[in-house]
C-alpha positions, 0 to 999 in steps of 0.5 A: 507538406512542411517539413521544418515542423518535423524537424522542430517537434523532433528537437523538441522531442529530443531536448524534453524527452531525456530531461523527462528521464533525467527527472525521473532518475533523480526521483527514484535516486531520493525515494530509494533513499528514503525521501519524497515518498509523499507522491509514492506508494513503496512495496515491499517484499514481492511485487507480485504477492499485492493484489488491488481490485478495480476501481481501487482509489489510492491515496499518496505515501500508502506502504505494502510490506509484503513480506510474510504473505499477501495482501488483496484489496478488493475492488471499490476500496478508497486508500488514503493517505500513509497507510500501511499493510504490513504482513512482514513479521520477525519471529522470536526463539526463548526470547530471541530472534531467530537467526538472520536467515530464518527471522523473516516468515515468507507467508501465512500472515495474509491481508485480505480487505473487502469490496466496498472499503474505505481505509482512512488516514493513517491507518496500520493493517497488520498481517494475519486480518481479513476485513469484510465488505463495505467496512469504514476504518477510521483515522489513525486505526491499527488493526490488529484482528479481523472483522466482519462485513459492514461495519465502522471499525476504530481506535488502537487497537482497532474494535467495533464502534459501531454496525453501518445502516444499509 
């Protein structure tokens, strides 16, 4: 048995591992300041309210806001770059924001994305929306209401552009 190999690999490990750890700390620090989001996704709110199905293709810089509801993404969906799923709300009363502790509701604005959907780049999906199975949402769309299955959705606000052929 060659003991010099084990000593060399152990030394390499002792040098490389701290460098990887320090790099991760630096990236996390800048990410917490709002920089370097390009290669990451952010969950604002309880992490246990985000449910992603099997084989979900996940783009970069996706923002999930789970403050006011759950986000459920079905199996075999594709999420492109710079998408936002926003359940968060700020409630008003008599034309003014409610007091800080009552401003953001904790539930009632769930987002449900069906199976086999393609959410193109830059799409914003607001809370309280359900998208059926096998839908395509065009790039840059703002989805403010629910839609059925098998349709192409697009626009600001989003509307049905056409039925997708079987």
